[in-house]
Residue, then its C-alpha position, 0 to 999 in steps of 0.5 A: m071063887e069069889r073075887i075080893q074087891k079092893p077097897l076105894l077108901e080105907v080107914s084104919d085105927l083113926s084117932v083124932s084129938f084136939r089141943m085144948y086149954d082148961s080153966g087154968l090155961e094148961q093144954k090138954q088133948l081132948p080125944v073125939i075119935s078113937s080107933l075108928s076103922l072102916k072101908v068103902l068099896p067101889g060101887e056101893i053106898l056106906a051109910v055112917a049113922g049114929s047120934s049127934g056128936s059121935g064123930k061122923s062129920l069129923l070123919a069127913s074132915a079127916i079124910l079131906g084133910i080140912l080138920p083145924g090146925n089144933a087137931t092131931v091125927s094118928g092112924s092110917l087113911r088110904f085112897d085107892g090103895e095109896p096113903l092119903t098124905p096132906e099133899r095128896q088130900a089137897k090134890l084129890r080134894g074137889t077132883e077125885i074126892a068130892l064133899v057135900p057139906q053139912s053147913v051151907a056156909f061152904l057156899d061163897p057168899l060173894m059169888k052167884v050160884g051158877a058160877q059157883v056150881d060150874g067152878h073152873r071146869k072147862p068147858r063149863p057144864t052149864e046145861r048139866r047144871r041146869k038139868l040138875f037144878c030142874r030135877f031138884g025143883l030149883p027155879e031157873q033164876t037160881e043161878r043168878l042168885y047169891p047164896f044169902q038169897l037161897s032158903g036153907g033147903m035151896a042151898r042144900r040142893v045146890l050143894v048136892s048139885t055141885a058134887l053130882l057135877t064132879s067126876a069124883r070117884l068118892i063122894i062124901a055126903d054129910e047130912p045131905t037132905p035136911g031142908m028137902s021135901l020128901e020128893q027132893a030127898e028121894e031124888a037126891l038119894a036116887m042120884f047117889r045110888a046111881m053114882a054108886d051103880e056106875g062104880k063110884g063109892v059113896v059115904l052117906i053120913t046121917h043121923d037118920i038110920d031109917l034112911a040108911f036102911h033103904i039106900a045103903d049097902r052097908i051101915a057103919v054105926f058110930y058111938a062116942g067117936t068109934t065104929v061099934e058095928t059095920a054090917p050089911a043094910a039088909d041086917f038092919r032091915q031084918g031087925p035086931e036079931a040080925l044085928r051084933h051090937p047092943y047099941s045097934k039093936a037099941l038104935w033099931r028099937a028106938l025108931p018110931q015104927h018099931e018099939f020107939r024105946p029110948i036108950p037109957g043114959f047119955q053118950p059120954y062126953a069126949g073129955n070123960l070117956p069110960s076106961g073100958c067099952l064106950f057103951a058099957p055105962r048104958c049097956p044091959c049086957r055089960t060085965a066087969e070085962c067091959e068096964k075094964s077093957v076095950p073090946p077089939m073089932q071082930t067079925v061075926r056073921k059077915g059083919e064087924v062089931r066091937c063087943f065081947h058079947a056080940t051074938 
């Protein structure tokens, strides 16, 4: 009998909106994430893929509790089986849960890089950090530089090194490889793979679905602030016939090495979402039901999909 593994991270029916003001200074809520669900198991890499503006980075901020003050959050966030309350998020942030941020602005401009990466750990992991820097092709003098003296690619490698030095059980890597050479990106991904193989959970947020094919165990596809499909990475490598959602199939066909076929239309703006399925206005399979009702998440062929006509 197969043992059911307990999720390290579980996100259930997450919704995030921002309090905004329209032209008449009237308050309104702008929904940016709606009914989003996913889970991350110990020992796996879950890649979160989707176009810009689909809610990928906001998910990371919600998990860590670093959304701005005008955000309203509902739904459930659980880490290691326990609710992620604001107090628990603050306690686990940087210790049990580590972030590789998308923006290099997370580096303190007034602190030298070496001391910044070492942090407050006792004893200081200077030798481990130097070995990481060496593996990423960072010159020895990097530790004595300030962030403004780094190139964009160097700064991103420093951020990845910071997360890899932690003893965190969950690593959230938000677009960790832009600005790196192919060799450096492969080295970073190999390290994330090694961490997962040691039993840690890794959330790899990326717009590069081709990258996700080769490193992840499972892939969650985001569209307009929600999950439309979560499936084994092997299904994405196999091709569209193994996928379930029309958007996932369209993403596969849009890759340069496949048909390079663009998806007609645009992802809807958060302030003007369709009333039914979010993908319905662009979907070749849409019916009247799709335009009226939001499809529930369902299990199809060992994957999860939000579509009335999933195959």
